[in-house]
PDB file of N, CA, C and O in Angstrom:
ATOM      1  N   MET A   1       0.370 -89.918 -66.665  1.00  0.00           N
ATOM      2  CA  MET A   1       1.397 -89.672 -67.972  1.00  0.00           C
ATOM      3  C   MET A   1       1.779 -88.466 -67.806  1.00  0.00           C
ATOM      4  O   MET A   1       1.038 -87.546 -67.460  1.00  0.00           O
ATOM      5  N   ALA A   2       3.459 -88.350 -68.139  1.00  0.00           N
ATOM      6  CA  ALA A   2       4.326 -87.195 -68.095  1.00  0.00           C
ATOM      7  C   ALA A   2       3.492 -86.440 -69.545  1.00  0.00           C
ATOM      8  O   ALA A   2       2.642 -86.905 -70.304  1.00  0.00           O
ATOM      9  N   LYS A   3       4.101 -85.240 -69.507  1.00  0.00           N
ATOM     10  CA  LYS A   3       4.106 -84.258 -70.383  1.00  0.00           C
ATOM     11  C   LYS A   3       5.010 -84.458 -71.531  1.00  0.00           C
ATOM     12  O   LYS A   3       6.082 -84.115 -71.033  1.00  0.00           O
ATOM     13  N   LEU A   4       5.243 -84.766 -72.654  1.00  0.00           N
ATOM     14  CA  LEU A   4       6.565 -84.569 -73.175  1.00  0.00           C
ATOM     15  C   LEU A   4       6.582 -83.048 -74.363  1.00  0.00           C
ATOM     16  O   LEU A   4       5.757 -82.434 -75.040  1.00  0.00           O
ATOM     17  N   LYS A   5       7.986 -82.983 -74.083  1.00  0.00           N
ATOM     18  CA  LYS A   5       8.499 -81.603 -74.632  1.00  0.00           C
ATOM     19  C   LYS A   5       8.445 -81.617 -76.158  1.00  0.00           C
ATOM     20  O   LYS A   5       8.892 -82.544 -76.835  1.00  0.00           O
ATOM     21  N   LYS A   6       7.966 -80.711 -76.564  1.00  0.00           N
ATOM     22  CA  LYS A   6       7.467 -81.036 -77.926  1.00  0.00           C
ATOM     23  C   LYS A   6       8.691 -80.944 -79.044  1.00  0.00           C
ATOM     24  O   LYS A   6       8.405 -81.386 -80.157  1.00  0.00           O
ATOM     25  N   ASP A   7       9.602 -80.582 -78.915  1.00  0.00           N
ATOM     26  CA  ASP A   7      10.931 -80.645 -79.162  1.00  0.00           C
ATOM     27  C   ASP A   7      11.690 -82.163 -79.566  1.00  0.00           C
ATOM     28  O   ASP A   7      12.530 -82.374 -80.440  1.00  0.00           O
ATOM     29  N   ASP A   8      10.944 -83.306 -78.402  1.00  0.00           N
ATOM     30  CA  ASP A   8      11.604 -84.451 -78.555  1.00  0.00           C
ATOM     31  C   ASP A   8      11.210 -85.656 -79.240  1.00  0.00           C
ATOM     32  O   ASP A   8      10.783 -86.701 -78.748  1.00  0.00           O
ATOM     33  N   LEU A   9      11.443 -85.319 -80.619  1.00  0.00           N
ATOM     34  CA  LEU A   9      10.633 -86.305 -81.822  1.00  0.00           C
ATOM     35  C   LEU A   9      10.963 -88.146 -81.624  1.00  0.00           C
ATOM     36  O   LEU A   9      10.283 -89.138 -81.889  1.00  0.00           O
ATOM     37  N   SER A  10      11.676 -88.048 -81.319  1.00  0.00           N
ATOM     38  CA  SER A  10      12.118 -89.725 -80.685  1.00  0.00           C
ATOM     39  C   SER A  10      11.450 -90.171 -79.861  1.00  0.00           C
ATOM     40  O   SER A  10      10.936 -91.275 -80.040  1.00  0.00           O
ATOM     41  N   LYS A  11      11.257 -89.500 -78.767  1.00  0.00           N
ATOM     42  CA  LYS A  11      10.258 -90.128 -77.630  1.00  0.00           C
ATOM     43  C   LYS A  11       8.719 -89.809 -78.245  1.00  0.00           C
ATOM     44  O   LYS A  11       7.809 -90.413 -77.676  1.00  0.00           O
ATOM     45  N   LEU A  12       8.383 -88.997 -79.254  1.00  0.00           N
ATOM     46  CA  LEU A  12       6.822 -88.607 -79.741  1.00  0.00           C
ATOM     47  C   LEU A  12       6.806 -89.993 -80.228  1.00  0.00           C
ATOM     48  O   LEU A  12       5.925 -90.740 -79.802  1.00  0.00           O
ATOM     49  N   GLY A  13       7.772 -90.476 -81.162  1.00  0.00           N
ATOM     50  CA  GLY A  13       7.933 -91.664 -81.928  1.00  0.00           C
ATOM     51  C   GLY A  13       7.588 -93.056 -81.204  1.00  0.00           C
ATOM     52  O   GLY A  13       6.794 -93.975 -81.405  1.00  0.00           O
ATOM     53  N   HIS A  14       8.729 -92.705 -80.123  1.00  0.00           N
ATOM     54  CA  HIS A  14       8.827 -93.819 -79.311  1.00  0.00           C
ATOM     55  C   HIS A  14       6.889 -94.477 -78.530  1.00  0.00           C
ATOM     56  O   HIS A  14       6.398 -95.587 -78.329  1.00  0.00           O
ATOM     57  N   LYS A  15       6.271 -92.641 -78.285  1.00  0.00           N
ATOM     58  CA  LYS A  15       5.169 -92.931 -77.510  1.00  0.00           C
ATOM     59  C   LYS A  15       4.147 -93.610 -78.196  1.00  0.00           C
ATOM     60  O   LYS A  15       3.309 -94.347 -77.677  1.00  0.00           O
ATOM     61  N   ILE A  16       4.284 -93.253 -79.712  1.00  0.00           N
ATOM     62  CA  ILE A  16       3.494 -94.104 -81.045  1.00  0.00           C
ATOM     63  C   ILE A  16       3.433 -95.235 -81.120  1.00  0.00           C
ATOM     64  O   ILE A  16       2.374 -95.794 -81.403  1.00  0.00           O
ATOM     65  N   ASN A  17       4.760 -96.007 -80.842  1.00  0.00           N
ATOM     66  CA  ASN A  17       5.196 -97.330 -80.965  1.00  0.00           C
ATOM     67  C   ASN A  17       4.359 -98.077 -80.144  1.00  0.00           C
ATOM     68  O   ASN A  17       3.757 -99.079 -80.529  1.00  0.00           O
ATOM     69  N   GLN A  18       4.274 -97.330 -78.340  1.00  0.00           N
ATOM     70  CA  GLN A  18       3.926 -98.206 -77.156  1.00  0.00           C
ATOM     71  C   GLN A  18       2.060 -97.989 -77.272  1.00  0.00           C
ATOM     72  O   GLN A  18       1.178 -98.593 -76.662  1.00  0.00           O
ATOM     73  N   LEU A  19       1.971 -97.034 -78.167  1.00  0.00           N
ATOM     74  CA  LEU A  19       0.634 -97.265 -77.988  1.00  0.00           C
ATOM     75  C   LEU A  19      -0.033 -98.575 -78.926  1.00  0.00           C
ATOM     76  O   LEU A  19      -0.811 -99.372 -78.401  1.00  0.00           O
ATOM     77  N   LYS A  20       0.361 -98.678 -80.314  1.00  0.00           N
ATOM     78  CA  LYS A  20       0.202 -99.822 -81.254  1.00  0.00           C
ATOM     79  C   LYS A  20       0.314-100.459 -80.638  1.00  0.00           C
ATOM     80  O   LYS A  20      -0.782-100.978 -80.424  1.00  0.00           O
ATOM     81  N   LYS A  21       1.583-101.177 -79.665  1.00  0.00           N
ATOM     82  CA  LYS A  21       1.550-102.456 -79.053  1.00  0.00           C
ATOM     83  C   LYS A  21       0.480-102.066 -78.303  1.00  0.00           C
ATOM     84  O   LYS A  21      -0.443-102.697 -78.818  1.00  0.00           O
ATOM     85  N   ARG A  22       0.112-101.546 -77.580  1.00  0.00           N
ATOM     86  CA  ARG A  22      -1.190-102.099 -76.376  1.00  0.00           C
ATOM     87  C   ARG A  22      -2.207-102.001 -77.155  1.00  0.00           C
ATOM     88  O   ARG A  22      -3.165-102.390 -76.488  1.00  0.00           O
ATOM     89  N   ILE A  23      -2.801-101.493 -78.921  1.00  0.00           N
ATOM     90  CA  ILE A  23      -3.914-102.084 -79.741  1.00  0.00           C
ATOM     91  C   ILE A  23      -3.543-103.315 -80.013  1.00  0.00           C
ATOM     92  O   ILE A  23      -4.406-104.190 -79.939  1.00  0.00           O
ATOM     93  N   SER A  24      -2.488-103.592 -80.306  1.00  0.00           N
ATOM     94  CA  SER A  24      -2.323-105.126 -80.900  1.00  0.00           C
ATOM     95  C   SER A  24      -2.687-105.982 -79.762  1.00  0.00           C
ATOM     96  O   SER A  24      -3.557-106.838 -79.920  1.00  0.00           O
ATOM     97  N   ARG A  25      -2.133-105.838 -78.692  1.00  0.00           N
ATOM     98  CA  ARG A  25      -2.011-106.629 -77.698  1.00  0.00           C
ATOM     99  C   ARG A  25      -3.797-106.781 -76.895  1.00  0.00           C
ATOM    100  O   ARG A  25      -4.318-107.770 -76.380  1.00  0.00           O
ATOM    101  N   THR A  26      -4.329-105.412 -77.077  1.00  0.00           N
ATOM    102  CA  THR A  26      -5.958-105.833 -76.605  1.00  0.00           C
ATOM    103  C   THR A  26      -6.987-106.245 -77.621  1.00  0.00           C
ATOM    104  O   THR A  26      -8.064-106.777 -77.354  1.00  0.00           O
ATOM    105  N   GLU A  27      -6.436-105.872 -79.084  1.00  0.00           N
ATOM    106  CA  GLU A  27      -7.256-106.553 -79.909  1.00  0.00           C
ATOM    107  C   GLU A  27      -7.192-108.201 -79.540  1.00  0.00           C
ATOM    108  O   GLU A  27      -8.214-108.808 -79.222  1.00  0.00           O
ATOM    109  N   ILE A  28      -5.761-108.904 -79.625  1.00  0.00           N
ATOM    110  CA  ILE A  28      -5.394-110.316 -78.991  1.00  0.00           C
ATOM    111  C   ILE A  28      -6.406-110.955 -77.666  1.00  0.00           C
ATOM    112  O   ILE A  28      -6.682-112.116 -77.366  1.00  0.00           O
ATOM    113  N   SER A  29      -6.727-109.880 -77.163  1.00  0.00           N
ATOM    114  CA  SER A  29      -7.230-110.466 -75.849  1.00  0.00           C
ATOM    115  C   SER A  29      -8.823-110.346 -76.244  1.00  0.00           C
ATOM    116  O   SER A  29      -9.544-111.300 -75.955  1.00  0.00           O
ATOM    117  N   GLY A  30      -9.401-109.171 -76.910  1.00  0.00           N
ATOM    118  CA  GLY A  30     -10.654-109.088 -77.226  1.00  0.00           C
ATOM    119  C   GLY A  30     -11.373-107.979 -76.417  1.00  0.00           C
ATOM    120  O   GLY A  30     -12.588-107.865 -76.253  1.00  0.00           O
ATOM    121  N   ASN A  31     -10.280-107.101 -75.895  1.00  0.00           N
ATOM    122  CA  ASN A  31     -11.017-106.205 -74.996  1.00  0.00           C
ATOM    123  C   ASN A  31     -10.510-104.923 -76.130  1.00  0.00           C
ATOM    124  O   ASN A  31      -9.420-104.546 -76.560  1.00  0.00           O
ATOM    125  N   THR A  32     -11.613-104.605 -76.286  1.00  0.00           N
ATOM    126  CA  THR A  32     -11.239-103.398 -77.664  1.00  0.00           C
ATOM    127  C   THR A  32     -12.227-102.033 -76.940  1.00  0.00           C
ATOM    128  O   THR A  32     -13.101-101.658 -77.722  1.00  0.00           O
ATOM    129  N   SER A  33     -12.207-101.427 -75.873  1.00  0.00           N
ATOM    130  CA  SER A  33     -12.900-100.639 -75.302  1.00  0.00           C
ATOM    131  C   SER A  33     -12.017 -99.456 -75.349  1.00  0.00           C
ATOM    132  O   SER A  33     -12.671 -98.415 -75.406  1.00  0.00           O
ATOM    133  N   LYS A  34     -10.670 -99.279 -75.343  1.00  0.00           N
ATOM    134  CA  LYS A  34      -9.866 -98.368 -75.416  1.00  0.00           C
ATOM    135  C   LYS A  34      -9.083 -98.217 -76.839  1.00  0.00           C
ATOM    136  O   LYS A  34      -8.258 -97.324 -77.033  1.00  0.00           O
ATOM    137  N   VAL A  35      -9.400 -99.084 -77.698  1.00  0.00           N
ATOM    138  CA  VAL A  35      -8.812 -99.105 -79.048  1.00  0.00           C
ATOM    139  C   VAL A  35      -9.109 -97.720 -79.590  1.00  0.00           C
ATOM    140  O   VAL A  35      -8.070 -97.202 -80.000  1.00  0.00           O
ATOM    141  N   ALA A  36     -10.386 -96.792 -79.758  1.00  0.00           N
ATOM    142  CA  ALA A  36     -10.830 -96.109 -80.307  1.00  0.00           C
ATOM    143  C   ALA A  36      -9.959 -94.431 -79.708  1.00  0.00           C
ATOM    144  O   ALA A  36      -9.776 -93.499 -80.492  1.00  0.00           O
ATOM    145  N   PHE A  37      -9.668 -94.396 -78.680  1.00  0.00           N
ATOM    146  CA  PHE A  37      -8.755 -93.848 -77.756  1.00  0.00           C
ATOM    147  C   PHE A  37      -7.571 -93.944 -77.922  1.00  0.00           C
ATOM    148  O   PHE A  37      -6.883 -93.155 -77.275  1.00  0.00           O
ATOM    149  N   ARG A  38      -7.273 -94.359 -78.309  1.00  0.00           N
ATOM    150  CA  ARG A  38      -5.523 -94.609 -78.707  1.00  0.00           C
ATOM    151  C   ARG A  38      -5.400 -94.335 -79.792  1.00  0.00           C
ATOM    152  O   ARG A  38      -4.410 -93.697 -80.153  1.00  0.00           O
ATOM    153  N   THR A  39      -6.389 -94.738 -80.689  1.00  0.00           N
ATOM    154  CA  THR A  39      -5.810 -94.287 -81.910  1.00  0.00           C
ATOM    155  C   THR A  39      -6.163 -93.006 -81.961  1.00  0.00           C
ATOM    156  O   THR A  39      -5.474 -92.507 -82.852  1.00  0.00           O
ATOM    157  N   MET A  40      -6.858 -92.199 -81.494  1.00  0.00           N
ATOM    158  CA  MET A  40      -7.185 -91.006 -81.415  1.00  0.00           C
ATOM    159  C   MET A  40      -5.833 -90.290 -81.095  1.00  0.00           C
ATOM    160  O   MET A  40      -5.383 -89.270 -81.618  1.00  0.00           O
ATOM    161  N   ARG A  41      -5.258 -91.119 -80.045  1.00  0.00           N
ATOM    162  CA  ARG A  41      -4.095 -90.296 -79.253  1.00  0.00           C
ATOM    163  C   ARG A  41      -2.961 -90.414 -80.347  1.00  0.00           C
ATOM    164  O   ARG A  41      -2.202 -89.483 -80.615  1.00  0.00           O
ATOM    165  N   ILE A  42      -2.933 -91.393 -80.822  1.00  0.00           N
ATOM    166  CA  ILE A  42      -1.699 -91.566 -82.101  1.00  0.00           C
ATOM    167  C   ILE A  42      -1.975 -90.265 -83.195  1.00  0.00           C
ATOM    168  O   ILE A  42      -1.083 -89.561 -83.668  1.00  0.00           O
ATOM    169  N   ASN A  43      -2.933 -90.178 -83.374  1.00  0.00           N
ATOM    170  CA  ASN A  43      -3.183 -89.209 -83.854  1.00  0.00           C
ATOM    171  C   ASN A  43      -2.820 -87.721 -83.928  1.00  0.00           C
ATOM    172  O   ASN A  43      -2.422 -86.935 -84.788  1.00  0.00           O
ATOM    173  N   LYS A  44      -3.132 -87.700 -82.663  1.00  0.00           N
ATOM    174  CA  LYS A  44      -2.685 -86.560 -82.183  1.00  0.00           C
ATOM    175  C   LYS A  44      -1.475 -86.007 -81.941  1.00  0.00           C
ATOM    176  O   LYS A  44      -1.216 -84.808 -82.041  1.00  0.00           O
ATOM    177  N   ILE A  45      -0.535 -87.096 -81.540  1.00  0.00           N
ATOM    178  CA  ILE A  45       1.029 -86.974 -81.854  1.00  0.00           C
ATOM    179  C   ILE A  45       1.479 -86.935 -82.694  1.00  0.00           C
ATOM    180  O   ILE A  45       2.619 -86.478 -82.782  1.00  0.00           O
ATOM    181  N   LYS A  46       0.653 -87.499 -83.958  1.00  0.00           N
ATOM    182  CA  LYS A  46       1.349 -87.241 -85.446  1.00  0.00           C
ATOM    183  C   LYS A  46       1.407 -86.245 -86.203  1.00  0.00           C
ATOM    184  O   LYS A  46       2.251 -85.888 -87.025  1.00  0.00           O
ATOM    185  N   LYS A  47      -0.073 -85.583 -85.690  1.00  0.00           N
ATOM    186  CA  LYS A  47      -0.056 -83.862 -86.021  1.00  0.00           C
ATOM    187  C   LYS A  47       1.210 -83.087 -85.333  1.00  0.00           C
ATOM    188  O   LYS A  47       1.947 -82.227 -85.815  1.00  0.00           O
ATOM    189  N   GLN A  48       1.204 -83.656 -84.115  1.00  0.00           N
ATOM    190  CA  GLN A  48       2.541 -82.558 -83.128  1.00  0.00           C
ATOM    191  C   GLN A  48       3.738 -82.928 -83.921  1.00  0.00           C
ATOM    192  O   GLN A  48       4.613 -82.064 -83.870  1.00  0.00           O
ATOM    193  N   ILE A  49       4.022 -83.958 -84.633  1.00  0.00           N
ATOM    194  CA  ILE A  49       5.312 -84.406 -85.423  1.00  0.00           C
ATOM    195  C   ILE A  49       5.082 -83.155 -86.584  1.00  0.00           C
ATOM    196  O   ILE A  49       5.866 -82.207 -86.632  1.00  0.00           O
ATOM    197  N   ASN A  50       4.452 -83.220 -87.081  1.00  0.00           N
ATOM    198  CA  ASN A  50       3.763 -82.630 -88.385  1.00  0.00           C
ATOM    199  C   ASN A  50       4.504 -81.528 -88.130  1.00  0.00           C
ATOM    200  O   ASN A  50       5.617 -81.278 -88.592  1.00  0.00           O
ATOM    201  N   GLU A  51       3.548 -80.554 -87.016  1.00  0.00           N
ATOM    202  CA  GLU A  51       3.565 -79.245 -86.626  1.00  0.00           C
ATOM    203  C   GLU A  51       5.439 -78.709 -86.455  1.00  0.00           C
ATOM    204  O   GLU A  51       5.797 -77.600 -86.851  1.00  0.00           O
ATOM    205  N   ILE A  52       6.404 -79.692 -85.832  1.00  0.00           N
ATOM    206  CA  ILE A  52       7.307 -79.498 -85.448  1.00  0.00           C
ATOM    207  C   ILE A  52       8.176 -79.214 -86.662  1.00  0.00           C
ATOM    208  O   ILE A  52       8.798 -78.171 -86.862  1.00  0.00           O
ATOM    209  N   LEU A  53       8.123 -80.514 -87.611  1.00  0.00           N
ATOM    210  CA  LEU A  53       8.404 -80.675 -88.547  1.00  0.00           C
ATOM    211  C   LEU A  53       8.595 -79.732 -89.862  1.00  0.00           C
ATOM    212  O   LEU A  53       9.546 -79.713 -90.643  1.00  0.00           O
ATOM    213  N   ALA A  54       7.208 -78.829 -89.870  1.00  0.00           N
ATOM    214  CA  ALA A  54       6.957 -77.594 -90.140  1.00  0.00           C
ATOM    215  C   ALA A  54       7.671 -76.443 -89.616  1.00  0.00           C
ATOM    216  O   ALA A  54       8.214 -75.676 -90.411  1.00  0.00           O
ATOM    217  N   LYS A  55       7.710 -76.303 -88.756  1.00  0.00           N
ATOM    218  CA  LYS A  55       8.594 -75.221 -88.365  1.00  0.00           C
ATOM    219  C   LYS A  55      10.068 -75.390 -88.348  1.00  0.00           C
ATOM    220  O   LYS A  55      10.757 -74.378 -88.478  1.00  0.00           O
ATOM    221  N   LYS A  56      10.794 -76.879 -88.160  1.00  0.00           N
ATOM    222  CA  LYS A  56      12.056 -76.687 -88.381  1.00  0.00           C
ATOM    223  C   LYS A  56      12.367 -76.244 -90.183  1.00  0.00           C
ATOM    224  O   LYS A  56      13.312 -75.516 -90.488  1.00  0.00           O
ATOM    225  N   LYS A  57      11.521 -76.753 -91.097  1.00  0.00           N
ATOM    226  CA  LYS A  57      11.591 -76.342 -92.293  1.00  0.00           C
ATOM    227  C   LYS A  57      11.862 -75.164 -92.682  1.00  0.00           C
ATOM    228  O   LYS A  57      12.756 -74.700 -93.389  1.00  0.00           O
ATOM    229  N   ARG A  58      10.730 -74.602 -91.983  1.00  0.00           N
ATOM    230  CA  ARG A  58      10.894 -72.654 -92.023  1.00  0.00           C
ATOM    231  C   ARG A  58      12.373 -72.175 -91.429  1.00  0.00           C
ATOM    232  O   ARG A  58      13.162 -71.267 -91.693  1.00  0.00           O
ATOM    233  N   LYS A  59      12.344 -72.770 -90.920  1.00  0.00           N
ATOM    234  CA  LYS A  59      13.551 -71.795 -90.154  1.00  0.00           C
ATOM    235  C   LYS A  59      14.507 -72.138 -90.727  1.00  0.00           C
ATOM    236  O   LYS A  59      15.602 -71.648 -90.450  1.00  0.00           O
TER     237      LYS A  59
END
């Protein structure tokens, strides 16, 4: 997986949407082994977005 730049908010949001789609597809198929990992990744990306927004507000 390619590293995302911290300033690309739209790409980070797109990545969250991709992970959400994967979670919904795995829940339909019944293979829920990676759902916890994906939700952890979503939370990590959301924290990055909040940090970026906080830095932009300070400036």
